[in-house]
C-alpha positions in Angstrom: -106.9 -100.7 -4.4 -110.3 -102.0 -5.5 -111.8 -100.9 -2.2 -111.4 -97.2 -3.0 -114.1 -97.2 -5.8 -117.1 -98.6 -3.7 -116.1 -96.5 -0.6 -115.9 -93.3 -2.5 -119.2 -94.1 -4.3 -120.8 -94.4 -0.9 -119.3 -91.1 0.4 -120.3 -89.3 -2.8 -124.0 -90.4 -2.3 -124.0 -89.2 1.3 -122.4 -85.8 0.7 -125.6 -84.1 -1.0 -127.5 -85.1 2.1 -125.1 -83.8 4.5 -124.9 -80.6 2.6 -128.6 -80.4 2.5 -128.8 -80.8 6.3 -126.1 -78.0 6.7 -128.0 -75.8 4.3 -131.3 -76.4 6.3 -129.6 -75.8 9.6 -128.2 -72.6 8.3 -131.5 -71.4 7.2 -133.1 -72.4 10.6 -130.4 -70.4 12.4 -131.1 -67.2 10.3 -127.8 -67.4 8.2 -129.7 -66.3 5.2 -129.9 -62.8 6.6 -126.6 -62.8 8.5 -124.5 -64.5 6.0 -126.2 -64.6 2.6 -123.1 -65.5 0.7 -122.6 -68.6 2.9 -126.3 -69.6 2.3 -125.7 -69.2 -1.5 -122.5 -71.2 -1.3 -124.2 -74.1 0.4 -127.0 -74.1 -2.0 -124.5 -74.1 -5.0 -122.7 -77.0 -3.5 -125.8 -79.0 -3.0 -127.0 -78.7 -6.6 -123.4 -79.3 -7.9 -123.3 -82.5 -5.7 -126.6 -83.7 -7.1 -125.3 -83.2 -10.6 -122.0 -85.0 -10.0 -123.9 -87.9 -8.2 -126.2 -88.2 -11.2 -123.1 -88.4 -13.6 -121.4 -91.1 -11.4 -124.6 -93.3 -11.9 -125.3 -92.4 -15.4 -124.2 -95.8 -16.7 -127.2 -97.3 -14.9 -129.7 -95.3 -17.0 -127.9 -94.8 -20.3 -125.3 -96.2 -22.6 -122.1 -94.2 -21.7 -118.7 -95.4 -21.9 -116.3 -95.3 -18.9 -114.1 -92.5 -20.6 -117.1 -90.3 -21.3 -118.4 -90.7 -17.8 -115.0 -89.9 -16.5 -114.5 -86.8 -18.7 -118.2 -85.6 -17.9 -117.5 -86.0 -14.2 -114.1 -84.2 -14.3 -115.2 -81.1 -16.3 -118.4 -80.8 -14.3 -116.6 -81.1 -11.0 -114.1 -78.3 -11.9 -116.8 -76.0 -13.3 -118.8 -76.4 -10.2 -115.6 -75.9 -8.1 -114.5 -72.8 -9.9 -118.1 -71.4 -9.2 -117.8 -72.4 -5.7 -114.3 -70.5 -5.4 -116.1 -67.3 -6.5 -118.8 -67.9 -3.8 -116.0 -68.5 -1.1 -114.3 -65.1 -2.1 -117.5 -63.4 -1.1 -118.0 -65.7 2.1 -114.5 -64.9 3.3 -115.3 -61.2 2.8 -118.5 -61.6 4.7 -116.9 -63.5 7.6 -114.0 -60.9 7.8 -116.6 -57.9 7.6 -118.6 -59.4 10.4 -115.7 -60.2 12.7 -114.1 -56.8 12.2 -117.2 -54.8 12.8 -115.9 -53.2 15.9 -112.9 -51.7 14.2 -114.3 -50.2 10.9 -111.1 -48.6 9.8 -109.1 -51.8 10.1 -112.1 -53.7 8.4 -111.8 -51.2 5.3 -108.2 -51.6 4.9 -108.3 -55.4 5.3 -110.9 -55.8 2.7 -108.9 -53.6 0.3 -105.8 -55.7 1.0 -107.7 -59.0 0.7 -109.1 -58.1 -2.8 -105.8 -57.0 -4.1 -104.1 -60.2 -2.8 -106.8 -62.5 -4.1 -106.7 -60.9 -7.6 -102.8 -61.0 -7.7 -102.6 -64.7 -6.5 -105.0 -65.8 -9.3 -103.2 -63.9 -12.1 -99.7 -65.3 -10.8 -101.1 -68.9 -10.4 -102.7 -68.9 -13.8 -99.7 -67.1 -15.6 -97.3 -69.7 -14.2 -99.4 -72.6 -15.8 -100.3 -71.4 -19.1 -96.8 -71.1 -20.8 -95.9 -74.5 -19.4 -98.9 -76.5 -20.5 -100.4 -77.4 -23.8 -103.5 -79.2 -24.9 -106.4 -80.3 -22.8 -104.2 -80.4 -19.7 -104.4 -76.6 -19.5 -107.9 -76.7 -18.0 -107.0 -79.1 -15.3 -103.7 -77.4 -14.4 -105.4 -74.1 -14.0 -108.1 -75.6 -11.9 -105.5 -77.2 -9.5 -103.5 -73.9 -9.2 -106.8 -72.0 -8.4 -107.6 -74.9 -5.8 -104.3 -74.1 -4.2 -104.8 -70.4 -4.1 -108.3 -70.8 -2.7 -107.0 -73.4 -0.1 -104.3 -71.1 1.0 -106.9 -68.3 1.4 -109.2 -70.4 3.5 -106.2 -71.6 5.8 -105.0 -68.1 6.2 -108.7 -67.2 7.4 -108.8 -70.0 9.9 -105.3 -68.9 11.2 -106.7 -65.3 11.4 -109.8 -66.3 13.3 -107.8 -68.5 15.8 -105.5 -65.6 16.6 -107.9 -62.6 16.5 -111.3 -64.0 17.6 -110.8 -63.2 21.4 -109.2 -59.9 20.7 -112.3 -58.9 18.7 -114.9 -59.8 21.3 -115.7 -63.3 20.1 -114.9 -66.9 21.1 -114.4 -70.3 19.6 -118.2 -71.0 20.2 -119.2 -68.3 17.8 -120.7 -69.3 14.4 -118.0 -67.1 12.7 -115.3 -69.4 14.0 -117.2 -72.6 13.2 -117.7 -71.4 9.6 -113.9 -70.6 9.4 -113.0 -74.0 10.9 -114.9 -75.8 8.4 -113.3 -73.9 5.5 -109.9 -74.4 6.9 -110.2 -78.3 7.4 -111.6 -78.6 3.8 -108.8 -76.3 2.6 -106.1 -78.4 4.2 -107.5 -81.6 2.5 -107.6 -79.9 -0.7 -103.9 -78.9 -0.6 -103.1 -82.7 0.1 -105.7 -83.8 -2.6 -104.2 -81.3 -5.3 -100.7 -82.8 -4.6 -102.0 -86.3 -5.2 -104.3 -85.5 -8.1 -101.5 -83.8 -9.9 -99.6 -87.2 -10.1 -102.7 -89.5 -10.3 -105.6 -87.5 -11.9 -108.2 -90.3 -11.5 -111.7 -90.2 -10.1 -111.2 -93.3 -7.8 -108.0 -92.3 -6.2 -106.7 -91.7 -2.5 -106.6 -87.8 -3.0 -110.4 -87.8 -3.9 -111.1 -90.2 -1.0 -109.3 -87.9 1.5 -111.0 -84.9 0.1 -114.4 -86.5 0.3 -114.0 -87.7 3.8 -113.0 -84.2 5.1 -115.8 -82.7 3.1 -118.4 -84.8 5.0 -116.6 -83.8 8.3 -116.9 -80.3 7.2 -120.8 -80.4 6.6 -121.1 -82.1 10.0 -119.1 -79.4 11.7 -121.1 -76.6 10.2 -124.4 -78.4 11.0 -123.2 -78.7 14.8 -122.5 -75.1 14.8 -125.6 -73.9 13.3 -127.9 -76.1 15.3 -126.5 -75.5 18.7 -127.8 -72.3 20.3 -125.1 -69.6 20.0 -124.6 -67.4 23.1 -126.3 -64.1 23.1 -123.1 -62.4 23.6 -121.8 -63.8 20.3 -124.7 -62.6 18.3 -124.8 -59.0 19.7 -122.5 -56.1 18.8 -118.9 -56.9 19.8 -117.1 -54.4 22.2 -113.4 -53.9 22.9 -111.9 -52.9 26.1 -110.7 -49.2 26.3 -107.1 -50.3 26.7 -107.2 -52.6 23.5 -104.4 -51.4 21.0 -106.9 -52.2 18.2 -108.6 -49.0 19.0 -105.5 -46.9 18.2 -104.7 -48.8 15.1 -108.3 -48.5 14.0 -108.1 -44.6 14.4 -104.9 -44.6 12.3 -106.5 -46.9 9.7 -109.4 -44.5 9.5 -107.1 -41.6 8.7 -105.5 -43.4 5.9 -106.8 -42.5 2.5 -108.6 -39.3 3.9 -107.4 -35.7 3.5 -106.6 -33.9 6.6 -106.9 -30.1 7.2 -104.0 -28.0 6.4 -102.3 -25.2 8.3 -100.9 -22.2 6.5 -97.4 -22.2 8.1 -95.6 -20.4 5.3 -97.8 -17.1 5.4 -97.5 -17.0 9.2 -93.8 -17.3 9.3 -93.4 -14.6 6.5 -95.5 -12.2 8.5 -93.1 -12.8 11.5 -90.2 -12.3 9.4 -91.5 -8.8 8.1 -92.5 -7.7 11.7 -88.8 -8.5 12.7 -87.4 -6.3 9.7 -89.7 -3.5 10.6 -88.4 -3.6 14.2 -84.9 -3.5 13.0 -85.4 -0.6 10.7 -87.2 1.3 13.2 -84.3 1.0 15.7 -81.8 2.1 13.0 -83.9 5.2 12.2 -84.3 6.0 15.8 -80.5 5.9 16.5 -79.9 7.8 13.3 -82.4 10.8 14.5 -80.7 10.7 17.9 -77.3 11.0 16.5 
């Protein structure tokens, strides 16, 4: 499969430019104020892509062995990816918070649940790898597990958007859905690539080729959503119909975690009991006095 290397080289060269286009489109659309975590994520990926591109072409400028170049690329790639995962965590929170703005109670409960599940998933994933691996493979194995966790999280985000976007006053034309669509596509490719890389951990592999192709499609998708004018209804405050069951669930969610006022039932019942006893005693005394 000698054709994989030149094709992958070409795609890797194109990636930073498409990333830059998506970043500029996001800035033009005002995403820096609306979704600052997403803007930071795109910036982080751009600079990481430029560094990785420089490593792939380092042999043209300096005397570096193929092994050293491969190791440098692998470690830099995973370090950049782990930094990106942290940024994705805040991006997902940002998207969820924006989408759930009409129902603040459900939004608060959902963010708490999301944070707990994310932390537990990472701990379990890393904990299952460390005892079973030794040596230099630990770092790669942990990164692959983190990739799977992040990919599942992004796929769940896309599924949630597809199911709930209309119920929450948005549509598939909204930028929120476009962002989630891009993350979902890339996450699906990462799940496939992680399975392939676990068996063949090489730079010029089919797994990396699939991942790179979907990554380019993701940047194109984001650029289209950012550049196309978003309907005014999608940018304004979302409203829910009065009959929406989410309103009732939102009221229940607001009550969770807050203390409610208490009614002193014990003292009132005791007072009624004493009044009944006094009435009985009065009746007995009245009967005795008559007799």
